C-alpha positions in Angstrom: 0.0 0.0 0.0 1.3 3.4 -0.9 1.2 6.6 1.1 -0.5 9.9 0.1 2.2 12.5 0.3 1.9 16.3 -0.1 5.1 18.3 -0.7 5.7 22.0 -1.1 8.5 24.5 -1.7 7.3 27.2 0.6 8.3 30.6 2.1 8.9 30.7 5.8 5.4 32.1 6.2 3.8 29.2 4.4 3.2 30.4 0.8 4.0 28.5 -2.4 3.6 31.7 -4.5 3.5 35.4 -3.5 0.6 37.8 -4.1 1.7 38.3 -7.8 1.9 34.5 -8.3 5.7 34.6 -8.4 7.4 31.5 -7.0 10.8 32.0 -8.5 12.2 32.5 -5.0 11.4 28.7 -4.5 13.6 27.4 -7.3 15.8 24.8 -5.8 19.6 24.9 -6.2 21.4 21.8 -7.3 21.7 20.3 -3.8 18.0 20.8 -3.0 17.0 19.6 -6.4 19.0 16.4 -6.1 17.4 15.7 -2.7 14.0 16.3 -4.2 14.8 13.9 -7.0 15.7 11.2 -4.5 12.4 11.8 -2.6 10.4 11.7 -5.8 11.7 8.3 -6.9 9.2 6.6 -4.6 6.2 8.3 -6.4 4.2 6.1 -8.8 1.4 8.6 -9.3 1.1 12.4 -9.1 -2.3 13.9 -8.4 -2.4 17.5 -9.6 -4.8 20.4 -9.5 -5.0 22.2 -12.9 -2.7 25.1 -12.1 0.0 22.9 -10.5 -0.2 20.6 -13.5 0.3 23.6 -15.8 3.5 24.4 -14.0 4.7 20.8 -13.9 4.0 19.8 -17.4 7.1 21.7 -18.4 9.0 18.5 -17.4 7.3 16.6 -20.3 9.7 18.3 -22.7 12.5 19.7 -20.5 14.9 17.0 -21.7 14.7 18.5 -25.2 16.3 21.8 -24.1 20.0 21.9 -24.7 22.5 22.2 -21.8 20.0 21.2 -19.0 21.9 20.5 -15.8 22.1 16.8 -14.9 19.9 17.3 -11.8 17.1 18.6 -14.0 17.5 15.8 -16.6 17.3 13.4 -13.7 14.0 15.0 -12.4 12.6 14.9 -15.9 13.1 11.1 -16.0 11.6 10.7 -12.6 8.5 12.8 -13.5 8.0 11.2 -16.9 8.1 7.7 -15.4 5.2 8.4 -13.1 1.5 8.3 -13.9 -0.4 11.6 -13.5 -4.0 12.4 -12.7 -5.1 16.0 -13.3 -8.3 17.2 -11.6 -9.8 19.9 -13.8 -13.2 21.0 -15.0 -11.7 23.3 -17.7 -8.9 21.3 -19.4 -10.0 19.4 -22.5 -6.8 17.3 -22.7 -3.7 17.0 -20.6 -1.2 16.9 -23.5 1.3 14.8 -21.6 2.0 11.1 -21.6 0.8 8.8 -18.8 -1.8 11.4 -17.8 -5.5 11.2 -17.4 -8.1 13.9 -16.5 -10.7 13.7 -13.7 -13.5 16.2 -13.5 -13.9 16.0 -9.7 -12.1 14.9 -6.6 -13.7 11.6 -5.4 -12.5 10.8 -1.9 -13.3 7.1 -2.2 -11.5 6.8 -5.6 -8.4 8.5 -4.3 -8.4 6.4 -1.1 -8.7 3.2 -3.3 -5.9 4.4 -5.6 -3.5 4.9 -2.6 -4.5 1.7 -1.0 -4.0 -0.3 -4.2 -0.7 1.4 -5.1 2.6 -0.4 -4.7 4.3 3.0 -4.8 3.6 6.3 -3.1 1.1 8.8 -4.4 1.8 12.5 -4.4 -0.9 15.2 -4.3 0.0 18.7 -5.4 -1.8 22.0 -5.7 -3.0 23.6 -2.5 -6.7 23.6 -3.6 -6.6 19.9 -4.5 -4.6 18.9 -1.5 -7.1 20.7 0.8 -9.7 18.1 -0.2 -7.4 15.3 0.8 -6.5 17.1 4.1 -10.2 17.6 4.9 -10.9 13.9 4.1 -8.1 12.7 6.3 -6.3 11.1 3.4 -2.8 12.7 3.8 -0.2 10.4 5.3 2.8 12.6 5.1 3.7 16.3 4.7 7.0 17.4 3.2 8.1 21.0 3.3 11.1 22.8 1.9 11.1 26.0 3.9 12.9 28.9 2.1 14.5 31.7 3.9 12.1 34.3 2.7 8.9 35.9 4.0 6.5 36.9 1.2 3.6 38.3 3.3 0.8 36.8 1.3 -0.2 34.8 -1.7 -1.1 31.2 -2.3 -0.9 29.2 1.0 0.4 25.7 1.0 -1.7 24.4 3.9 -5.4 24.9 4.0 -7.3 26.8 6.7 -9.7 24.9 8.9 -7.7 21.7 9.1 -6.1 20.5 12.3 -3.6 17.6 12.3 -1.3 16.1 14.8 2.1 15.5 13.2 5.2 13.6 14.1 8.6 14.9 12.9 10.1 12.1 10.8 13.1 13.9 9.2 14.8 17.2 8.9 17.7 18.5 6.9 19.3 21.9 6.5 20.9 22.9 3.2 23.8 25.4 2.7 21.5 27.8 0.9 19.3 28.2 4.1 16.5 25.9 2.9 15.3 23.6 5.6 13.5 20.3 4.8 11.0 18.8 7.2 9.0 15.6 6.8 6.1 14.9 9.1 4.0 11.8 9.4 0.3 12.3 10.2 -0.5 10.7 13.6 
């Protein structure tokens, strides 16, 4: 049985993008990116909200760009090898391999997917992940806390959800990013 994991590159004050939608401050350096790659190897299926998918589908063709750093080529391979499910009422097609569209978030279907998976399942996009948090489906929360306060924007964690967490791992990077992994109790 897999675990349902949510991960985010966040500001110290908990945002994945600032009020203008900018998230460039969260771009990982090579060391953080390599660590992310290693974490993502356990993922068999990505569950995305539409906006997050629109950001991530870049990796479908990233390998075609000349002179990509090895760490980005590695992530491209990891991302392309996984299945993707995009939850959207507005997309007509995904336009990426190994990807299917779902029109709504069905708690029972997601629970069944995770329970039947031999690999972990990742859920990304704060709106989509909020459904999983509220339904009690999240098994693990991974945060990459960046040394910046942006003061507002798109929050990573939803309001109105209370969870007891157990710290499972922490790591500090030379660029000031701190990784924390929590298991839901």
